[in-house]
N, C-alpha and C positions, 0 to 999 in steps of 0.2 A: 212354834211361835212368832218371833223376829219374822221367818220369811214370810210368813203371810202379810205381817205389819207391811215390809216394804214393799212385796204386789200392792196391796192397798194404794200404798201413797206413790209409787211409780205407775200406777194404771192409767189417773187422768193428766197424766206430763204427754205433751207433744211429742213426742217419739216414741218408737215403736217397740225398742229392747234395750233393756239395761242390764246391770251388772249388780248382783247383792255383794254384802260384806265376802262372801266368800270366793267371787268372783263367778258364779254360776248364771247363766243366762235367764233373766225373767222378762216371758213375751207379755205384751196385754192384751186385754180379748175384743178391741176394736178390729171391725172388719174394712180391709185397707182395698179400694178400687185401684187397679192396676192402669188404667185409660183413664184420665179426664180431660174432656175437652173444653174450652170457650168456644162457641159459635157464633160470629157476629157478620154482621153485613158491612162490607168490604166499603160502600160509598158514608154510610149515616156511623158507624161505629157501636147500633142498637145490636142485643142479643137477637137470636132468630129461634123464637121457640117453636113447636109442631115437626121438627125434621127429622129424619129418619137416619141414624148411625148405625152402619153396621159392622161390625169387628168377625175377623175370619180368621182363624188359627188351624193347626192341624188338628186339635178336636174338633171343632166344627166352627160353628157362626153364631153369633149371637147381636140380639138391639140392645143397644144402647139405651138407658133410662136418663131422663128430663128430669134434672132436679126439682123440686119440688119448691117453688115461690123464687125461683132462679133462673132468670130467661136468660136462654143459650148454655148452661150449666149442663153437660152431661155428661156421664160417668159408666164403666163397663169393667167387664176383666175382672172381678171382684174376688181377691186374694190367687190371682191364676197369673203364673209369669209365663212367659209365650212371646213369640214373635208374630204380629198381629198385623192384617191388612184391615183399613178403614175405607170404607164408603160413606159420604153424606151427600142427601139428599133432601131440599128444601122445595117447599112450591115457590114458584118464583123467580129462584136461584139456578147458577148453572152445577150440577155435580161435581163434587170434588172428591179424588181420593187419596191414600198416603199409604205407601208401603214399608215395611220394615220398620215397626214401630217394636222396639225390644222393652220387655218388664223383664226386670229381674226382681230376686228376692233375697231378705237376708235370713238369718235364725226362725224368725219368726212372721213377716209379714213382704208382703209384694213392695216394691220400693215403685212408687205412682211416677207414671208420665203424665205432664201436662201440656196439653196441646193448644196451642189459639190459631184456631182457623177461623179465616175471611170467607167470605160467601160476594159471590159477583151475582150481582141481576141479572136477569135474562132480559 
């Protein structure tokens, strides 16, 4: 009973693992994305929506999702540690890419990597 109470108590806190009084790891139920990108125009600083962000790792290719109601915010690699390459394409902008984006994990979740990418208009 005590352990269940602690799980509920810690589930809403902003960290992904904690210890109960016995020293056991308790994991939260949240789903954590490994790669989070803020995509902006290099000249105006405005967020860019409608871009295609492609993540590639040894397990395959994934198109990142754009966060609803958050212009220029993208997320992907949900609960998948690994080493990623990222290609970013947006209408009216020069394509850009990044290599060797390393996402690690702890006992429970991936440790998110946050990238701020500024795109240059064509």
